[in-house]
C-alpha positions in Angstrom: 144.1 77.1 15.9 147.9 76.9 15.4 150.2 79.5 16.8 153.4 77.4 16.7 155.4 78.9 19.5 158.5 77.1 18.3 158.7 79.6 15.4 160.5 82.3 17.4 162.8 84.8 15.9 165.3 87.1 17.7 165.3 90.8 17.0 167.4 91.7 13.9 171.0 92.4 14.3 172.5 95.8 13.4 174.0 94.1 10.4 170.5 93.1 9.2 169.1 96.6 9.9 171.9 98.0 7.7 170.4 96.3 4.6 168.2 98.2 2.2 164.8 98.2 3.7 161.2 98.9 2.9 158.1 99.8 5.0 157.0 96.2 5.3 160.4 95.0 6.5 160.5 97.9 8.9 157.1 96.8 10.4 158.6 93.3 10.9 161.7 94.8 12.6 159.6 96.9 14.9 157.4 94.0 15.8 160.4 91.8 16.6 161.9 94.6 18.7 158.7 95.0 20.7 158.2 91.3 21.2 154.9 91.3 19.3 153.7 87.8 18.3 156.1 86.3 20.8 159.0 87.1 18.4 157.5 85.1 15.6 157.6 85.9 11.9 155.2 83.8 9.9 154.0 84.8 6.4 152.2 83.1 3.7 151.8 83.1 -0.1 148.1 82.5 -0.9 147.5 82.1 -4.6 144.1 81.1 -6.1 144.6 78.1 -8.4 142.6 79.6 -11.2 145.5 80.3 -13.5 149.3 80.2 -13.8 151.5 82.5 -11.8 153.0 85.6 -13.5 155.8 88.0 -12.9 153.6 90.1 -10.6 153.2 87.1 -8.3 157.0 86.8 -8.2 157.2 90.1 -6.3 154.8 88.8 -3.6 156.6 85.4 -3.5 160.0 87.0 -3.0 158.6 89.4 -0.3 156.8 86.8 1.7 159.4 84.0 1.6 162.3 86.5 1.7 161.1 88.1 4.9 160.5 84.8 6.6 164.0 83.6 5.6 165.7 86.8 6.7 164.2 86.8 10.1 164.4 83.1 10.8 160.6 82.7 10.4 158.3 80.6 8.3 156.3 81.1 5.1 153.4 78.9 4.1 152.1 78.1 0.7 148.4 78.1 0.9 145.9 77.7 -2.0 142.8 79.9 -1.8 140.6 77.2 -3.4 137.2 78.7 -2.5 135.8 79.0 -6.0 135.7 75.5 -7.6 134.1 76.8 -10.8 137.4 78.3 -11.9 140.1 76.2 -10.2 141.9 73.1 -11.5 144.6 70.7 -10.3 146.7 71.8 -13.3 147.0 75.2 -11.8 147.9 73.8 -8.4 150.7 71.8 -9.9 152.0 74.7 -12.0 152.1 77.0 -8.9 154.0 74.4 -6.9 156.5 74.1 -9.7 156.9 77.9 -10.2 157.5 78.7 -6.5 160.1 76.0 -6.3 161.7 77.1 -9.5 162.1 80.6 -8.0 164.1 79.0 -5.2 161.7 78.9 -2.3 160.5 76.1 -0.1 157.7 75.8 2.4 158.9 72.5 4.0 155.8 70.7 5.2 153.6 73.8 5.2 151.5 73.5 2.1 147.9 74.1 2.9 144.5 74.7 1.2 141.6 76.8 2.3 139.6 73.7 1.7 141.5 72.1 4.6 139.6 74.4 6.8 136.1 74.3 5.3 134.5 72.7 8.3 136.1 75.1 10.8 135.2 78.1 8.6 131.6 76.9 8.4 131.5 76.5 12.2 132.8 80.1 12.6 130.0 81.3 10.3 127.6 79.5 12.6 129.2 81.3 15.6 128.6 84.7 13.9 124.9 83.8 13.3 124.6 82.9 16.9 126.1 86.2 17.9 123.6 88.0 15.7 126.4 89.1 13.3 125.3 87.2 10.2 122.0 86.4 8.5 120.6 84.4 5.5 119.5 86.7 2.7 117.1 85.8 -0.1 118.0 88.7 -2.4 119.5 87.9 -5.7 123.0 89.0 -6.6 121.5 91.8 -8.7 119.2 92.9 -5.9 122.1 93.0 -3.5 124.0 95.3 -5.8 120.9 97.5 -6.1 120.7 97.7 -2.3 124.3 98.5 -1.9 124.0 102.2 -2.3 126.4 104.7 -3.9 129.4 106.8 -2.8 127.0 109.5 -1.7 124.0 107.5 -0.5 123.9 104.7 2.1 122.9 101.2 1.2 119.4 99.8 1.8 119.0 97.1 4.4 117.9 93.7 3.2 114.3 92.8 4.1 115.8 89.6 5.5 118.3 91.3 7.8 116.4 90.9 11.0 115.6 87.2 10.8 115.9 85.5 14.1 119.0 83.6 15.1 117.0 80.3 15.0 115.6 80.9 11.5 119.1 81.9 10.2 120.7 78.7 11.7 117.9 76.6 10.2 118.3 78.1 6.8 122.1 78.0 6.8 122.0 74.3 7.8 119.6 73.6 4.9 121.8 75.6 2.6 124.6 73.3 3.4 122.4 70.2 2.9 121.6 71.3 -0.6 117.9 72.1 -0.2 118.1 75.4 -2.2 119.1 76.1 -5.8 122.3 77.9 -6.7 122.2 81.6 -6.1 118.9 81.6 -4.3 120.3 82.4 -0.9 123.5 83.8 0.6 124.9 84.3 4.1 125.8 87.9 4.8 127.6 89.7 7.6 125.5 92.1 9.5 127.7 95.2 9.8 126.7 98.7 8.5 124.8 99.5 5.3 125.7 103.2 5.8 129.4 102.6 6.0 131.5 104.7 3.7 133.5 101.6 2.9 131.4 99.5 0.5 133.1 96.3 1.7 131.4 96.8 5.1 127.9 97.0 3.7 126.8 93.6 4.8 129.1 91.6 2.5 128.3 88.1 1.4 130.1 85.4 3.4 128.8 82.2 1.7 127.1 81.4 -1.6 125.4 78.3 -2.9 127.4 76.8 -5.7 127.2 73.3 -7.1 130.5 72.8 -8.7 132.9 69.9 -8.4 135.9 70.9 -6.2 139.3 69.6 -7.3 140.0 68.4 -3.7 136.7 68.0 -1.9 134.7 66.7 -4.8 130.9 67.2 -4.3 131.0 67.2 -0.5 130.1 70.9 -0.4 127.6 73.0 -2.3 128.2 76.0 -0.1 131.5 77.9 -0.4 132.9 80.8 1.6 133.8 84.1 -0.1 137.5 85.1 -0.2 137.1 88.0 2.3 135.6 85.7 4.9 137.9 82.7 4.4 141.2 84.5 4.1 141.6 86.0 7.5 140.3 82.8 9.2 142.8 80.7 7.2 145.6 83.1 8.3 144.4 82.8 11.9 144.3 79.0 11.9 147.9 78.9 10.6 149.2 81.4 13.1 150.2 83.9 10.5 151.7 87.1 11.9 152.0 89.3 8.9 149.4 88.9 6.2 151.0 90.7 3.3 148.9 91.5 0.2 148.6 94.1 -2.6 147.0 97.5 -2.4 143.7 96.6 -3.9 142.9 94.8 -0.6 143.5 98.0 1.5 139.8 98.8 1.6 139.2 95.1 2.6 141.3 95.4 5.7 138.5 96.7 8.0 136.5 93.6 7.0 139.5 91.3 7.6 139.8 92.8 11.0 136.1 92.7 11.7 135.8 89.0 11.1 138.8 87.9 13.3 137.8 90.4 16.1 134.2 89.2 16.2 135.2 85.6 16.2 137.8 86.4 18.9 140.6 84.4 17.3 144.3 85.0 16.6 144.5 88.3 14.8 147.2 88.5 12.0 148.2 92.0 10.8 147.2 92.7 7.2 149.8 94.9 5.4 149.3 96.1 1.8 152.0 96.9 -0.7 152.1 98.1 -4.3 151.5 95.5 -7.0 154.0 95.1 -9.8 153.0 96.9 -13.0 155.3 96.6 -16.0 155.2 98.6 -19.3 154.2 96.5 -22.3 152.7 93.9 -20.0 149.2 92.8 -18.9 149.0 90.7 -15.7 145.3 90.2 -15.4 144.7 86.4 -15.1 141.4 86.9 -16.9 143.0 88.5 -19.9 145.8 85.9 -19.9 143.3 83.1 -19.8 141.5 84.7 -22.8 144.8 84.7 -24.7 145.1 81.0 -24.1 141.4 80.2 -24.8 141.3 82.1 -28.0 144.5 80.5 -29.3 146.3 83.8 -29.6 149.2 82.1 -27.7 150.1 78.5 -27.6 149.4 78.1 -23.9 150.2 79.4 -20.5 153.8 78.7 -21.1 154.0 80.5 -24.4 157.4 82.3 -24.2 155.6 85.6 -24.9 153.4 85.3 -21.8 154.4 87.1 -18.6 153.7 83.9 -16.7 156.6 82.4 -14.8 156.3 79.2 -16.9 156.4 81.2 -20.1 159.4 83.2 -18.9 161.2 80.1 -17.8 160.6 78.5 -21.2 161.9 81.6 -22.9 165.1 81.5 -20.9 164.5 83.8 -17.9 166.4 82.7 -14.8 165.1 82.5 -11.3 168.1 84.5 -10.1 167.4 87.4 -12.5 163.8 87.6 -11.4 164.7 87.5 -7.7 167.3 90.3 -8.3 164.7 92.3 -10.2 162.1 91.9 -7.4 164.7 92.9 -4.8 165.6 96.1 -6.7 162.2 97.5 -7.6 161.3 98.2 -4.0 158.1 97.9 -2.0 156.0 101.0 -1.4 152.5 102.1 -0.5 151.8 103.6 -3.9 151.2 101.8 -7.2 153.6 102.8 -10.0 154.9 101.3 -13.2 158.3 99.8 -13.9 160.0 99.8 -17.2 160.2 96.4 -18.8 163.8 97.2 -19.8 164.7 97.1 -16.1 163.7 93.5 -15.9 165.7 92.8 -19.1 168.7 94.6 -17.6 168.9 92.2 -14.6 168.3 89.2 -17.0 171.2 90.2 -19.2 173.5 90.6 -16.2 172.7 87.1 -15.1 172.8 85.5 -18.5 176.1 87.1 -19.3 177.6 85.2 -16.4 175.9 81.8 -17.2 175.4 81.5 -20.9 178.0 79.6 -23.0 178.9 81.3 -26.2 178.3 79.7 -29.6 178.2 81.0 -33.1 174.9 81.0 -35.0 174.0 82.5 -38.4 170.3 83.5 -38.6 170.3 84.8 -42.1 173.0 82.9 -43.9 174.9 83.8 -47.0 177.5 81.5 -48.5 181.2 82.4 -48.4 183.8 80.3 -50.3 187.4 80.5 -49.3 189.0 80.0 -52.7 192.6 79.3 -51.4 191.5 77.0 -48.6 192.4 73.4 -49.5 189.5 71.3 -50.8 188.5 68.6 -48.2 190.5 70.2 -45.4 188.9 70.7 -42.0 190.6 72.7 -39.4 189.5 72.2 -35.8 189.8 75.6 -34.1 189.7 76.3 -30.4 187.1 78.6 -29.1 186.4 79.7 -25.5 183.0 79.0 -24.1 183.0 82.1 -22.0 185.5 85.0 -22.3 185.3 85.9 -18.6 185.0 82.4 -17.0 187.9 80.0 -17.8 186.1 77.3 -15.8 183.6 76.9 -18.6 186.4 75.6 -20.8 186.8 75.5 -24.5 185.3 73.8 -27.5 186.6 72.9 -31.0 184.9 74.6 -34.0 185.2 73.0 -37.4 186.3 75.3 -40.2 186.1 74.3 -43.9 186.3 75.8 -47.4 182.7 76.9 -47.4 181.2 78.8 -44.5 178.1 80.9 -43.8 178.1 84.4 -42.4 175.2 86.8 -41.6 173.9 88.5 -44.7 174.0 91.8 -42.9 177.8 91.3 -42.4 178.4 91.9 -46.1 177.8 95.0 -48.2 178.8 95.2 -51.9 178.6 99.0 -51.7 179.3 99.7 -48.0 178.3 103.1 -46.5 180.7 105.1 -44.4 181.6 103.6 -41.0 180.7 100.1 -42.3 183.7 98.0 -41.3 182.4 94.5 -42.0 183.0 92.4 -45.1 182.9 94.1 -48.5 184.9 93.8 -51.8 188.6 94.3 -51.2 188.2 94.5 -47.4 189.8 92.2 -44.9 188.0 91.1 -41.7 188.6 88.6 -38.9 186.5 85.5 -38.7 185.9 84.8 -35.0 188.5 82.2 -33.7 189.5 81.4 -37.3 191.4 83.5 -39.9 191.7 86.8 -41.6 189.8 86.8 -44.9 189.5 89.2 -47.8 186.6 89.5 -50.2 187.7 89.1 -53.8 184.5 88.7 -55.8 180.7 87.9 -55.5 178.2 85.9 -57.5 174.7 87.3 -58.2 171.4 85.8 -59.4 169.3 87.2 -62.2 167.7 89.7 -59.9 171.2 91.1 -59.1 171.2 89.8 -55.5 174.4 88.5 -54.1 174.2 84.8 -53.5 177.8 83.8 -53.0 180.9 85.6 -51.7 184.4 84.6 -52.6 187.3 85.3 -50.3 190.9 84.4 -49.7 192.3 83.7 -46.3 195.7 84.2 -44.6 196.9 80.8 -43.3 199.2 82.5 -40.9 196.3 84.2 -39.1 195.0 81.0 -37.5 193.0 81.7 -34.4 192.2 85.1 -35.6 195.6 86.4 -34.7 197.5 88.9 -36.9 200.8 87.4 -38.1 202.5 90.7 -38.7 200.7 93.1 -36.4 198.3 94.4 -39.0 194.8 95.3 -37.7 191.3 94.8 -39.0 188.3 96.8 -37.9 185.8 94.1 -37.7 185.3 90.5 -36.4 182.3 88.6 -37.6 180.9 85.2 -36.7 180.4 82.2 -39.0 179.4 78.6 -39.2 180.9 75.8 -41.4 178.6 74.9 -44.2 179.6 71.3 -44.0 179.4 70.9 -40.2 176.8 73.5 -39.1 173.4 72.2 -38.4 170.0 73.6 -39.4 168.0 75.2 -36.6 164.9 77.2 -35.9 165.1 80.5 -34.0 162.0 82.1 -32.6 162.4 85.9 -32.2 160.0 87.4 -29.7 158.7 90.9 -29.0 156.5 92.1 -26.2 153.1 90.7 -26.6 151.5 94.0 -25.8 152.4 97.4 -27.2 153.1 100.6 -25.3 150.1 100.5 -23.0 149.6 100.0 -19.3 147.1 97.5 -18.0 144.7 100.3 -17.1 144.8 101.6 -20.6 144.1 98.1 -22.0 141.2 97.8 -19.5 139.7 101.0 -21.0 139.7 99.7 -24.5 136.6 98.2 -26.2 138.8 95.2 -27.1 141.9 94.0 -25.3 143.3 92.7 -28.6 143.8 96.3 -30.0 147.0 96.5 -27.9 148.5 93.3 -29.2 151.9 93.6 -30.9 151.7 92.4 -34.6 154.2 89.7 -35.3 155.2 89.3 -31.7 156.8 86.0 -32.7 158.9 85.5 -35.9 160.1 82.0 -36.7 163.4 82.1 -38.4 164.0 78.8 -40.3 167.1 77.9 -42.3 169.4 79.3 -39.6 172.8 77.6 -39.0 174.4 76.8 -35.7 177.6 75.2 -34.5 177.4 71.4 -34.2 178.2 71.5 -30.4 174.6 72.4 -29.5 173.2 69.2 -31.0 171.2 67.3 -28.4 171.3 70.1 -25.9 168.5 69.7 -23.3 165.5 72.0 -23.1 166.3 75.1 -21.1 170.0 75.2 -22.0 171.1 78.8 -22.3 173.5 80.2 -24.9 174.7 83.5 -26.0 174.6 83.5 -29.8 177.6 85.8 -30.3 176.7 89.2 -31.6 173.1 88.2 -31.8 171.5 87.7 -28.4 170.7 85.3 -25.6 168.8 82.1 -26.6 167.3 79.1 -24.8 166.7 75.6 -26.1 162.9 75.2 -26.4 161.0 72.1 -25.2 160.0 71.3 -28.8 163.7 71.0 -29.8 165.0 67.8 -31.2 168.6 66.6 -32.1 167.6 66.7 -35.8 166.1 70.2 -35.5 167.2 72.3 -32.6 164.7 75.1 -31.7 165.8 78.2 -29.8 163.8 80.9 -28.2 165.4 84.4 -28.1 165.4 85.3 -24.4 166.6 88.8 -24.8 168.7 90.9 -27.3 172.3 92.0 -26.3 171.6 95.7 -26.2 170.8 97.0 -22.7 168.8 100.2 -22.8 168.2 100.3 -19.1 171.9 100.3 -18.3 172.2 103.4 -20.5 169.2 105.0 -18.7 170.9 104.4 -15.4 174.0 106.1 -16.6 172.1 109.1 -17.9 172.7 108.2 -21.6 170.1 108.4 -24.2 169.3 104.8 -25.5 169.4 104.4 -29.2 
């Protein structure tokens, strides 16, 4: 058992105490002030490797690693690999990548519950010897039937009073593989009349012949999470075992095990899990989305997994800021998805270089621009960050603009391009629409304009003003690209509402991904690496997808430009 006395923290300074706090942080501060745990702060993040991490896990990661960092402590990464039938090395690797991407490190403290299988087994033997555990021959269904109800106590197993010698013999033979799967379990002998169902002789071990991703076929007997978790915490000298509120009713069992084994006793503290509107965070449901091909994989940009959000263009900084602002409480609530997008926009606005992209192009011909001439115009990469430099944008006789930036018969308050109206082309010139070309269906297919050579750079030569500036891409130099526009995968429904439906898929958003082909983008993005972030001016924030090639760049829309949460914060009604 490790208690690592070198991991000693000093009580927080007044400066630290002045920081925004929460009840978990307050407990840590109080423990440090009282000298509890010898002044140590040691937390852990214990994911089960049965799926990819999602945004809900990010809250726990930030809390556990953040507290350890703030108070000079340590945080372990420990895999709860006690159910080999659902666990894979792929999930282990993805979890390691995600935690590192979020900006946290565990130094040399990466552990697995399977590291401790032998010790956990021996502790089970100790409980048998103390008369605190017994081998039960009831089936899983029979155990459920014996469990009782909220108004009636449970019924004791007929095998509850086996002798210590018989239990030791049977448990040894269970480990040796003498019995079929599910035929016997090891159960704690606690109280079948307890009002807490978790204390009604819970199962500690089950027989399960499944290949383990680390131990292979060494074991056919695996501990249940409730038994293994506290013991793993104890072995690692954890001081504060922080978990979500669904484990609150499990805390008496956590305490019972470590107290009856007389080992180091960490303190379990429960906090509210993260619930987001329009988001489902059940790993079982997310796995079904992958298995049924509804999404392309765990890293599909519509998925709330950290790998999916990273591929879509979410930044670790934005997620950490979001987790730091939503608070930690003792009551489950729900957070607006727009709040997460707000912090994402704030971060992307500082980091993303600007480029011009036309998603729905219509051709514009500048009639008085010299044939064959190409002007190299200077454009800033970020209006508020001169250190990001400038780029040259080629301008030629034929350009593309957004179809929505032209109206042949404009409504009132429409100030973009229309017949006889002058507008500014971003970084380029003032242009005036002189005529249009239509197809047989009467649709505008080509717009003809004239330009003012004296307005180079988009500057007025004589002080005249225009009411609109629109973006564009040179037809000769712009490159084709694909833009993937995403909406929330789930409609307006909480996870509990989805759970209540006969089918989870009733809440899926139709057309949650729209592939826009035939879009045009500045040539400067050619060859950009996957993950590169851009603000497509007047369109939104986009990220280069991993499927992108120099010949055909592919962009995922990370988030639109409009920030409804900022308006909510200011008391304005979002449009």
